[in-house]
C-alpha positions in Angstrom: 100.8 273.4 19.6 98.8 270.4 18.1 96.3 270.6 20.8 95.9 274.2 20.3 95.3 273.8 16.5 92.8 270.8 17.2 91.0 273.0 19.7 90.8 275.9 17.2 89.4 273.6 14.5 87.0 272.0 16.9 85.6 275.3 17.8 85.3 276.7 14.3 81.9 278.3 13.6 81.2 275.6 11.1 81.8 272.7 13.5 79.9 274.5 16.2 76.9 274.7 13.9 77.4 271.2 12.5 77.2 269.6 16.0 73.9 271.2 16.9 70.9 271.0 14.5 69.5 274.2 16.0 72.1 276.0 13.9 71.5 274.2 10.7 70.1 276.1 7.6 66.2 276.5 7.7 65.7 274.6 4.5 67.5 271.4 5.7 65.6 271.1 8.8 62.2 272.0 7.1 62.7 269.8 4.1 60.5 266.9 5.3 57.9 269.4 6.2 57.7 270.9 2.7 56.5 267.3 1.4 53.9 267.2 4.3 52.8 270.7 3.5 52.4 269.7 -0.2 50.1 266.9 0.9 48.1 269.1 3.2 47.7 271.6 0.5 46.3 268.9 -1.9 43.8 267.9 0.7 42.8 271.5 1.2 42.9 272.4 -2.4 44.8 275.5 -1.5 48.5 276.4 -1.2 47.6 279.0 1.3 45.1 277.0 3.5 47.0 278.3 6.6 45.5 281.8 6.0 42.3 280.6 7.5 44.0 279.4 10.7 43.7 282.9 12.3 41.0 284.8 10.5 41.8 288.0 12.5 45.4 288.1 11.3 46.5 288.6 7.7 47.6 285.4 6.2 46.9 283.7 9.5 50.2 285.0 10.6 52.4 283.1 8.4 53.8 286.2 6.6 52.8 289.8 5.6 51.0 290.7 8.9 51.5 294.0 10.6 53.0 293.5 14.1 51.5 296.7 15.1 48.0 295.7 13.8 48.1 292.4 15.7 49.2 294.1 18.9 46.3 296.4 18.6 43.9 293.4 19.0 45.4 292.5 22.5 43.8 294.4 25.5 46.0 297.2 26.9 46.5 295.7 30.2 48.6 293.0 28.6 51.0 295.0 26.3 53.6 297.8 26.5 53.2 301.1 25.1 53.8 300.7 21.3 53.4 303.0 18.2 53.8 302.6 14.4 56.4 304.8 12.5 55.8 305.2 8.7 58.9 306.0 6.7 60.3 308.4 5.7 60.6 310.1 9.1 63.2 311.9 11.1 64.6 311.2 14.6 62.9 314.6 15.8 59.5 313.2 14.7 60.1 309.8 16.4 61.2 311.5 19.6 58.2 313.7 19.6 55.9 310.8 19.3 57.8 309.0 22.2 57.1 312.2 24.4 53.5 312.2 23.5 53.1 308.5 24.4 55.3 308.7 27.5 58.2 306.7 26.2 61.9 307.3 27.1 65.1 305.6 26.0 65.8 302.8 26.0 63.1 301.5 23.5 62.9 298.5 21.2 62.4 299.1 17.6 61.4 296.3 15.0 60.1 296.2 11.4 56.3 296.3 11.2 56.7 293.4 8.8 59.6 291.0 9.8 60.6 287.6 11.1 63.4 285.9 13.0 64.8 288.9 14.8 65.5 290.8 11.5 66.0 294.5 12.4 65.0 294.2 16.0 67.2 296.6 18.1 67.3 298.1 21.5 68.0 301.8 21.2 69.5 303.6 24.2 69.9 307.2 22.9 69.2 309.8 20.1 72.5 308.8 18.3 71.4 305.2 18.0 67.9 306.1 16.7 69.5 308.3 14.1 71.8 305.4 13.1 68.9 303.0 12.8 66.9 305.6 10.6 69.8 305.8 8.2 70.1 302.0 7.8 66.5 301.0 7.5 63.8 301.4 4.8 60.7 300.0 6.3 57.8 301.1 8.5 58.7 300.0 12.1 57.4 299.8 15.5 58.7 301.6 18.6 57.9 299.7 21.8 58.6 300.3 25.6 61.5 298.3 26.7 59.9 295.9 29.2 62.4 295.6 32.0 61.3 292.5 33.6 63.6 289.7 34.1 61.8 286.6 32.6 61.0 286.2 29.0 58.9 283.3 27.6 57.3 282.2 24.4 53.9 280.6 25.1 52.2 278.8 22.3 48.5 278.5 22.4 46.2 276.3 20.4 42.3 276.2 20.1 40.2 274.2 17.7 37.2 276.2 16.4 34.8 273.5 17.6 36.0 273.8 21.1 35.2 276.5 23.6 38.5 276.4 25.3 42.1 275.9 24.1 45.4 274.7 25.5 49.0 275.8 25.9 50.9 273.4 23.8 54.6 274.7 24.2 56.5 277.1 26.5 60.0 278.3 25.9 62.0 280.0 28.5 64.6 282.4 27.1 68.0 282.9 28.6 69.6 286.0 27.2 73.2 285.8 25.7 75.7 286.9 28.4 79.1 286.3 29.8 80.4 286.4 33.4 83.6 287.9 34.3 86.6 286.0 36.1 88.7 289.0 37.0 91.3 288.1 34.5 89.8 287.8 31.0 88.8 290.6 28.8 85.3 291.0 27.4 86.7 289.8 23.9 88.1 286.7 25.5 84.9 285.8 27.4 82.8 286.3 24.2 85.1 284.1 22.0 85.3 281.5 24.8 81.5 280.9 24.6 80.2 279.1 21.6 76.8 280.8 21.4 78.5 284.2 21.7 81.3 283.4 19.3 78.7 282.8 16.6 77.5 286.4 17.1 81.1 287.7 17.1 80.7 290.2 14.1 77.8 292.0 15.5 79.1 292.0 19.1 82.5 293.2 18.0 80.8 296.2 16.5 78.5 296.7 19.5 81.3 296.5 22.2 84.1 297.9 20.1 85.1 300.4 22.9 85.2 297.8 25.8 86.5 294.6 24.3 89.8 294.9 25.8 88.5 295.6 29.3 89.0 293.1 31.9 85.6 292.0 33.5 85.5 291.8 37.3 85.0 288.4 38.7 81.3 287.7 39.1 80.1 290.5 37.0 77.3 289.5 34.4 77.2 291.3 31.1 74.1 290.7 29.1 75.3 290.9 25.5 72.1 290.9 23.8 68.8 292.1 25.3 66.6 290.7 22.5 65.2 287.2 23.1 65.7 285.9 19.7 67.3 282.5 18.9 68.9 284.0 15.8 70.6 286.6 18.0 72.2 284.1 20.4 69.4 283.7 23.1 69.3 280.1 24.4 65.9 278.6 24.2 64.9 276.2 27.2 62.1 273.7 27.3 59.6 274.9 29.6 56.9 272.2 29.0 56.9 271.4 32.7 55.3 274.8 33.5 52.1 273.7 31.4 49.3 273.1 33.9 45.5 273.6 34.0 46.1 277.0 35.6 48.3 278.0 32.5 45.6 276.8 30.2 43.0 279.0 32.0 45.3 282.0 32.0 45.7 281.9 28.4 42.3 281.0 27.5 41.3 284.2 29.4 43.8 286.2 27.3 43.2 284.5 23.9 39.5 284.8 24.3 39.7 288.6 24.0 41.7 288.5 20.7 39.2 288.3 17.9 40.0 285.8 15.2 42.8 284.2 17.0 43.2 280.4 17.4 46.9 279.4 17.0 50.1 281.2 17.7 52.8 282.2 20.1 52.8 284.8 22.8 56.3 286.4 23.3 56.1 288.0 26.7 58.0 289.0 29.8 57.1 288.8 33.5 58.6 289.3 36.9 58.2 285.6 38.1 56.8 282.4 36.9 53.7 282.6 38.9 52.7 285.6 36.8 52.2 283.4 33.8 49.3 281.7 35.7 47.7 285.0 36.9 48.0 286.7 33.5 50.2 289.5 34.9 52.4 289.6 31.6 53.7 292.0 29.1 53.1 290.7 25.6 55.7 292.2 23.2 54.5 290.3 20.2 51.8 287.8 19.1 52.8 285.6 16.3 50.4 283.5 14.3 50.6 280.3 12.4 54.2 281.2 11.2 55.6 281.0 14.6 57.3 277.9 15.8 56.9 275.8 19.2 60.4 277.2 20.1 61.0 274.8 23.0 62.4 272.4 20.4 65.5 274.4 20.3 66.5 273.5 23.9 70.2 272.4 23.6 70.2 268.5 23.3 66.6 268.3 22.0 66.6 265.5 19.5 66.0 266.2 15.9 63.7 263.2 15.6 61.6 264.5 18.6 61.6 268.1 17.2 60.3 266.7 13.7 57.5 265.0 15.5 56.5 268.3 17.2 56.6 270.2 13.8 54.5 267.7 12.0 51.8 268.0 14.8 52.2 271.6 14.6 51.4 271.7 10.8 48.6 269.1 11.4 47.0 271.4 13.8 47.3 274.4 11.4 45.4 272.3 8.8 42.6 271.1 11.1 42.0 274.5 12.4 42.1 276.2 8.9 39.8 273.4 7.6 37.3 273.8 10.3 37.3 277.7 9.8 36.7 277.2 6.1 33.7 275.0 6.9 32.5 277.9 9.0 32.6 280.4 6.2 36.2 281.7 6.4 37.7 282.0 2.9 41.2 281.0 2.0 43.2 284.1 0.9 43.2 284.2 -2.9 46.5 283.2 -4.5 47.0 286.6 -6.1 46.4 288.6 -2.9 48.8 286.0 -1.0 51.5 286.9 -3.4 51.1 290.5 -3.1 51.5 290.1 0.7 54.6 287.9 0.3 56.2 290.3 -2.1 55.6 293.2 0.4 56.9 291.1 3.2 60.0 290.1 1.3 60.9 293.7 0.3 60.5 294.9 3.9 62.8 292.2 5.3 65.6 292.7 2.6 68.5 294.7 4.0 69.7 297.8 2.1 72.7 297.1 0.0 
Protein backbone atom coordinates (compact mmCIF):
# COMPACT_ATOMS: atom_id res chain seq x y z
CA UNK A 1 0.00 0.00 0.00
CA UNK A 2 2.85 2.35 0.88
CA UNK A 3 4.50 1.68 -2.48
CA UNK A 4 1.21 2.45 -4.23
CA UNK A 5 0.88 5.79 -2.46
CA UNK A 6 4.52 6.61 -3.19
CA UNK A 7 4.03 5.78 -6.87
CA UNK A 8 0.85 7.89 -7.00
CA UNK A 9 2.67 10.88 -5.53
CA UNK A 10 5.70 10.35 -7.75
CA UNK A 11 3.49 10.35 -10.83
CA UNK A 12 1.43 13.35 -9.88
CA UNK A 13 1.21 15.96 -12.64
CA UNK A 14 3.11 18.41 -10.44
CA UNK A 15 6.13 16.13 -10.01
CA UNK A 16 6.09 15.01 -13.64
CA UNK A 17 6.39 18.66 -14.66
CA UNK A 18 8.89 19.51 -11.92
CA UNK A 19 11.32 16.80 -13.05
CA UNK A 20 11.41 18.01 -16.68
CA UNK A 21 12.10 21.68 -17.38
CA UNK A 22 10.29 21.37 -20.75
CA UNK A 23 7.04 21.58 -18.75
CA UNK A 24 8.02 24.55 -16.59
CA UNK A 25 6.04 27.80 -16.94
CA UNK A 26 7.15 30.00 -19.83
CA UNK A 27 8.12 32.92 -17.60
CA UNK A 28 10.53 30.87 -15.45
CA UNK A 29 12.51 29.49 -18.37
CA UNK A 30 12.49 32.78 -20.26
CA UNK A 31 13.35 35.09 -17.34
CA UNK A 32 17.12 35.33 -18.10
CA UNK A 33 16.20 36.12 -21.70
CA UNK A 34 14.02 39.03 -20.61
CA UNK A 35 17.14 40.68 -19.19
CA UNK A 36 19.08 40.00 -22.40
CA UNK A 37 16.16 41.31 -24.44
CA UNK A 38 16.20 44.54 -22.43
CA UNK A 39 19.93 44.95 -23.18
CA UNK A 40 19.39 44.31 -26.91
CA UNK A 41 16.50 46.80 -26.92
CA UNK A 42 18.74 49.46 -25.42
CA UNK A 43 21.36 48.81 -28.08
CA UNK A 44 18.74 48.94 -30.84
CA UNK A 45 16.94 51.91 -29.24
CA UNK A 46 13.66 50.12 -29.80
CA UNK A 47 11.59 47.66 -27.77
CA UNK A 48 10.35 46.12 -31.00
CA UNK A 49 13.62 45.85 -32.91
CA UNK A 50 12.65 42.26 -33.75
CA UNK A 51 9.98 43.61 -36.12
CA UNK A 52 12.72 44.22 -38.71
CA UNK A 53 14.00 40.64 -38.62
CA UNK A 54 11.50 39.54 -41.29
CA UNK A 55 10.32 42.62 -43.22
CA UNK A 56 7.83 40.54 -45.18
CA UNK A 57 5.96 39.39 -42.05
CA UNK A 58 3.98 41.57 -39.63
CA UNK A 59 6.09 42.27 -36.51
CA UNK A 60 8.74 39.97 -37.94
CA UNK A 61 6.54 37.07 -36.87
CA UNK A 62 6.78 37.71 -33.12
CA UNK A 63 3.02 38.23 -32.73
CA UNK A 64 0.04 39.56 -34.65
CA UNK A 65 0.89 38.05 -38.03
CA UNK A 66 -1.79 36.34 -40.10
CA UNK A 67 -0.93 32.66 -40.61
CA UNK A 68 -2.85 32.74 -43.86
CA UNK A 69 -1.01 35.81 -45.17
CA UNK A 70 2.34 34.22 -44.37
CA UNK A 71 1.36 31.00 -46.14
CA UNK A 72 0.39 33.04 -49.19
CA UNK A 73 4.05 33.99 -49.59
CA UNK A 74 5.09 30.36 -49.98
CA UNK A 75 5.02 28.87 -53.51
CA UNK A 76 2.00 26.54 -54.02
CA UNK A 77 4.14 23.44 -54.64
CA UNK A 78 5.28 23.46 -51.00
CA UNK A 79 1.99 23.93 -49.15
CA UNK A 80 -1.35 22.17 -48.63
CA UNK A 81 -4.65 23.66 -49.80
CA UNK A 82 -5.66 26.36 -47.32
CA UNK A 83 -8.30 29.06 -47.06
CA UNK A 84 -9.25 31.77 -44.56
CA UNK A 85 -12.63 31.95 -42.83
CA UNK A 86 -13.85 35.26 -41.44
CA UNK A 87 -16.29 35.10 -38.54
CA UNK A 88 -19.19 35.17 -38.09
CA UNK A 89 -19.89 32.27 -40.44
CA UNK A 90 -21.89 29.06 -40.64
CA UNK A 91 -20.96 25.43 -41.11
CA UNK A 92 -22.75 25.49 -44.47
CA UNK A 93 -20.58 28.39 -45.67
CA UNK A 94 -17.42 26.63 -44.57
CA UNK A 95 -18.34 23.32 -46.22
CA UNK A 96 -19.24 25.18 -49.41
CA UNK A 97 -15.76 26.71 -49.44
CA UNK A 98 -14.29 23.28 -48.80
CA UNK A 99 -16.11 21.93 -51.84
CA UNK A 100 -14.94 24.84 -53.98
CA UNK A 101 -11.30 24.24 -53.03
CA UNK A 102 -11.47 20.45 -53.25
CA UNK A 103 -11.18 19.81 -49.52
CA UNK A 104 -12.94 17.00 -47.66
CA UNK A 105 -12.92 15.94 -44.03
CA UNK A 106 -10.69 15.53 -42.14
CA UNK A 107 -9.26 19.04 -42.14
CA UNK A 108 -7.11 21.05 -39.76
CA UNK A 109 -8.50 24.32 -38.41
CA UNK A 110 -6.46 26.91 -36.53
CA UNK A 111 -6.78 30.57 -35.50
CA UNK A 112 -5.41 32.97 -38.08
CA UNK A 113 -3.72 34.75 -35.17
CA UNK A 114 -2.47 32.21 -32.66
CA UNK A 115 0.41 30.56 -30.90
CA UNK A 116 1.48 27.39 -29.06
CA UNK A 117 -1.28 25.21 -30.44
CA UNK A 118 -4.15 27.36 -29.17
CA UNK A 119 -7.34 26.45 -31.03
CA UNK A 120 -5.64 24.01 -33.43
CA UNK A 121 -7.97 21.08 -34.06
CA UNK A 122 -8.47 18.21 -36.48
CA UNK A 123 -12.09 18.07 -37.62
CA UNK A 124 -13.38 14.79 -39.03
CA UNK A 125 -17.03 15.61 -39.74
CA UNK A 126 -19.74 18.26 -39.91
CA UNK A 127 -20.74 17.80 -36.28
CA UNK A 128 -17.21 18.62 -35.10
CA UNK A 129 -17.12 21.66 -37.37
CA UNK A 130 -20.38 22.94 -35.85
CA UNK A 131 -19.00 22.43 -32.34
CA UNK A 132 -15.81 24.30 -33.28
CA UNK A 133 -17.78 27.24 -34.67
CA UNK A 134 -19.88 27.48 -31.51
CA UNK A 135 -16.82 27.64 -29.27
CA UNK A 136 -14.59 30.09 -31.18
CA UNK A 137 -14.75 33.81 -31.89
CA UNK A 138 -11.81 34.43 -34.20
CA UNK A 139 -11.02 34.25 -37.91
CA UNK A 140 -9.51 30.88 -38.64
CA UNK A 141 -7.69 28.91 -41.30
CA UNK A 142 -9.02 25.69 -42.81
CA UNK A 143 -6.24 23.50 -44.12
CA UNK A 144 -5.95 20.18 -45.89
CA UNK A 145 -4.96 17.42 -43.46
CA UNK A 146 -1.52 16.33 -44.65
CA UNK A 147 -1.49 12.57 -44.26
CA UNK A 148 2.27 12.12 -44.41
CA UNK A 149 3.97 10.08 -41.67
CA UNK A 150 6.87 12.36 -40.70
CA UNK A 151 6.62 15.83 -39.16
CA UNK A 152 9.52 18.21 -38.64
CA UNK A 153 10.27 21.75 -37.55
CA UNK A 154 13.16 23.17 -39.61
CA UNK A 155 14.65 26.46 -38.41
CA UNK A 156 16.31 28.64 -41.04
CA UNK A 157 18.62 31.64 -40.52
CA UNK A 158 20.04 34.00 -43.12
CA UNK A 159 21.85 37.25 -42.41
CA UNK A 160 20.97 40.09 -44.82
CA UNK A 161 24.58 40.56 -45.92
CA UNK A 162 24.84 36.91 -46.96
CA UNK A 163 23.52 35.37 -50.16
CA UNK A 164 22.76 32.02 -48.55
CA UNK A 165 21.51 30.99 -45.12
CA UNK A 166 21.70 27.87 -43.00
CA UNK A 167 19.43 25.43 -41.25
CA UNK A 168 20.23 25.96 -37.56
CA UNK A 169 17.78 23.55 -35.92
CA UNK A 170 15.76 20.47 -36.81
CA UNK A 171 13.16 18.95 -34.53
CA UNK A 172 11.45 15.64 -35.26
CA UNK A 173 7.94 15.31 -33.89
CA UNK A 174 6.67 12.09 -32.36
CA UNK A 175 2.90 12.23 -32.02
CA UNK A 176 1.30 11.35 -28.71
CA UNK A 177 0.27 7.69 -28.93
CA UNK A 178 -0.24 4.53 -26.91
CA UNK A 179 0.25 0.86 -27.87
CA UNK A 180 -2.14 -1.82 -26.66
CA UNK A 181 -1.08 -4.89 -24.67
CA UNK A 182 -4.30 -6.87 -25.05
CA UNK A 183 -5.21 -6.42 -21.38
CA UNK A 184 -5.33 -2.72 -20.58
CA UNK A 185 -8.13 -0.32 -21.44
CA UNK A 186 -7.47 2.85 -23.37
CA UNK A 187 -7.85 4.84 -20.15
CA UNK A 188 -5.27 2.72 -18.36
CA UNK A 189 -2.81 3.09 -21.24
CA UNK A 190 -3.26 6.87 -21.26
CA UNK A 191 -2.80 7.25 -17.50
CA UNK A 192 0.27 4.98 -17.57
CA UNK A 193 2.13 7.30 -19.96
CA UNK A 194 3.36 10.51 -18.30
CA UNK A 195 3.12 12.63 -21.45
CA UNK A 196 -0.44 11.44 -22.07
CA UNK A 197 -1.43 11.74 -18.41
CA UNK A 198 -0.70 15.47 -18.57
CA UNK A 199 -3.27 15.72 -21.39
CA UNK A 200 -5.89 13.69 -19.52
CA UNK A 201 -8.63 16.33 -19.33
CA UNK A 202 -8.75 16.86 -23.09
CA UNK A 203 -8.22 13.17 -23.91
CA UNK A 204 -10.95 12.14 -21.49
CA UNK A 205 -13.43 14.26 -23.43
CA UNK A 206 -12.13 13.27 -26.86
CA UNK A 207 -12.23 9.49 -26.19
CA UNK A 208 -15.13 9.39 -23.75
CA UNK A 209 -16.88 6.62 -25.71
CA UNK A 210 -13.88 4.26 -25.92
CA UNK A 211 -11.98 4.76 -22.65
CA UNK A 212 -13.14 1.43 -21.23
CA UNK A 213 -12.27 -0.53 -24.39
CA UNK A 214 -9.38 -2.99 -24.14
CA UNK A 215 -6.80 -2.23 -26.82
CA UNK A 216 -5.49 -5.28 -28.76
CA UNK A 217 -1.82 -6.15 -28.34
CA UNK A 218 0.38 -4.18 -30.72
CA UNK A 219 -2.34 -1.79 -31.85
CA UNK A 220 -1.08 1.78 -31.92
CA UNK A 221 -3.56 4.58 -31.25
CA UNK A 222 -2.43 8.10 -32.14
CA UNK A 223 -4.11 10.19 -29.46
CA UNK A 224 -3.32 13.60 -30.94
CA UNK A 225 -2.62 14.30 -34.61
CA UNK A 226 -1.40 17.87 -34.06
CA UNK A 227 2.38 18.16 -33.79
CA UNK A 228 2.48 20.65 -30.94
CA UNK A 229 4.53 20.38 -27.77
CA UNK A 230 1.72 21.82 -25.66
CA UNK A 231 -0.58 19.03 -26.89
CA UNK A 232 1.75 16.22 -25.84
CA UNK A 233 3.92 15.76 -28.93
CA UNK A 234 7.44 14.59 -28.10
CA UNK A 235 10.10 16.81 -29.67
CA UNK A 236 13.31 15.02 -30.67
CA UNK A 237 16.62 16.65 -31.58
CA UNK A 238 17.23 16.13 -35.30
CA UNK A 239 20.41 18.18 -35.52
CA UNK A 240 22.24 15.21 -37.03
CA UNK A 241 20.12 15.70 -40.16
CA UNK A 242 21.71 19.09 -40.88
CA UNK A 243 23.99 18.74 -43.92
CA UNK A 244 25.07 20.94 -46.85
CA UNK A 245 22.24 19.37 -48.87
CA UNK A 246 19.72 20.46 -46.22
CA UNK A 247 21.10 23.99 -46.32
CA UNK A 248 20.74 24.03 -50.11
CA UNK A 249 17.20 22.67 -49.98
CA UNK A 250 15.94 25.34 -47.59
CA UNK A 251 17.89 28.10 -49.30
CA UNK A 252 15.93 27.23 -52.42
CA UNK A 253 12.61 27.34 -50.56
CA UNK A 254 13.41 30.42 -48.46
CA UNK A 255 14.76 32.33 -51.45
CA UNK A 256 11.25 32.29 -52.92
CA UNK A 257 9.67 33.89 -49.83
CA UNK A 258 9.95 37.70 -49.94
CA UNK A 259 11.13 39.45 -46.80
CA UNK A 260 11.98 36.25 -44.92
CA UNK A 261 15.28 35.71 -43.08
CA UNK A 262 14.62 33.91 -39.83
CA UNK A 263 12.04 31.37 -38.70
CA UNK A 264 10.78 27.81 -38.51
CA UNK A 265 9.06 25.75 -41.17
CA UNK A 266 6.57 23.29 -39.68
CA UNK A 267 6.16 20.61 -42.31
CA UNK A 268 5.36 17.00 -43.13
CA UNK A 269 6.96 14.62 -45.60
CA UNK A 270 6.96 10.93 -46.47
CA UNK A 271 10.59 10.21 -45.67
CA UNK A 272 13.71 11.93 -44.38
CA UNK A 273 15.21 12.13 -47.87
CA UNK A 274 12.37 14.44 -48.90
CA UNK A 275 13.83 17.16 -46.66
CA UNK A 276 16.87 17.29 -48.94
CA UNK A 277 14.90 17.29 -52.19
CA UNK A 278 12.33 19.85 -51.04
CA UNK A 279 9.43 17.44 -51.45
CA UNK A 280 7.67 18.76 -48.35
CA UNK A 281 4.28 20.09 -47.30
CA UNK A 282 4.72 23.28 -45.26
CA UNK A 283 1.79 23.68 -42.89
CA UNK A 284 3.08 26.82 -41.19
CA UNK A 285 5.94 29.26 -41.43
CA UNK A 286 6.64 30.95 -38.10
CA UNK A 287 8.89 33.99 -37.95
CA UNK A 288 11.08 35.34 -35.15
CA UNK A 289 8.56 34.31 -32.48
CA UNK A 290 9.27 30.65 -33.17
CA UNK A 291 11.73 28.66 -31.10
CA UNK A 292 14.47 26.25 -32.18
CA UNK A 293 12.31 23.45 -30.79
CA UNK A 294 14.98 20.73 -30.67
CA UNK A 295 15.81 22.05 -27.19
CA UNK A 296 12.70 20.25 -25.89
CA UNK A 297 14.25 16.85 -26.55
CA UNK A 298 13.75 14.79 -23.35
CA UNK A 299 16.87 15.08 -21.22
CA UNK A 300 18.23 18.13 -23.07
CA UNK A 301 19.91 20.18 -20.35
CA UNK A 302 18.47 23.55 -19.36
CA UNK A 303 21.96 25.07 -19.44
CA UNK A 304 22.49 23.93 -23.04
CA UNK A 305 19.00 25.09 -24.01
CA UNK A 306 19.64 28.55 -22.59
CA UNK A 307 22.79 28.82 -24.67
CA UNK A 308 20.75 28.03 -27.79
CA UNK A 309 18.10 30.62 -26.88
CA UNK A 310 20.66 33.35 -26.21
CA UNK A 311 22.20 32.71 -29.66
CA UNK A 312 18.67 32.74 -31.08
CA UNK A 313 18.02 36.25 -29.74
CA UNK A 314 21.47 37.39 -30.78
CA UNK A 315 20.65 36.34 -34.35
CA UNK A 316 17.33 38.21 -34.25
CA UNK A 317 19.18 41.34 -33.14
CA UNK A 318 21.92 41.09 -35.77
CA UNK A 319 19.47 40.43 -38.61
CA UNK A 320 17.10 43.23 -37.52
CA UNK A 321 19.94 45.72 -37.09
CA UNK A 322 21.35 44.94 -40.54
CA UNK A 323 17.91 45.26 -42.11
CA UNK A 324 17.52 48.58 -40.31
CA UNK A 325 20.75 49.79 -41.89
CA UNK A 326 19.29 48.79 -45.25
CA UNK A 327 16.24 50.99 -44.74
CA UNK A 328 13.77 48.69 -42.96
CA UNK A 329 12.03 50.68 -40.21
CA UNK A 330 11.23 49.24 -36.80
CA UNK A 331 7.48 49.10 -36.27
CA UNK A 332 6.30 52.16 -34.28
CA UNK A 333 5.35 51.32 -30.68
CA UNK A 334 1.75 52.49 -31.10
CA UNK A 335 1.28 50.21 -34.10
CA UNK A 336 3.02 47.33 -32.32
CA UNK A 337 0.68 47.67 -29.35
CA UNK A 338 -2.34 47.58 -31.67
CA UNK A 339 -1.05 44.33 -33.19
CA UNK A 340 -0.47 42.90 -29.72
CA UNK A 341 -3.94 43.79 -28.43
CA UNK A 342 -5.56 42.22 -31.49
CA UNK A 343 -3.41 39.14 -31.06
CA UNK A 344 -4.28 38.74 -27.36
CA UNK A 345 -7.99 39.21 -28.05
CA UNK A 346 -7.85 36.46 -30.68
CA UNK A 347 -6.06 34.01 -28.37
CA UNK A 348 -8.30 34.51 -25.34
CA UNK A 349 -10.88 31.70 -25.02
CA UNK A 350 -14.53 32.54 -24.68
CA UNK A 351 -15.61 32.44 -21.03
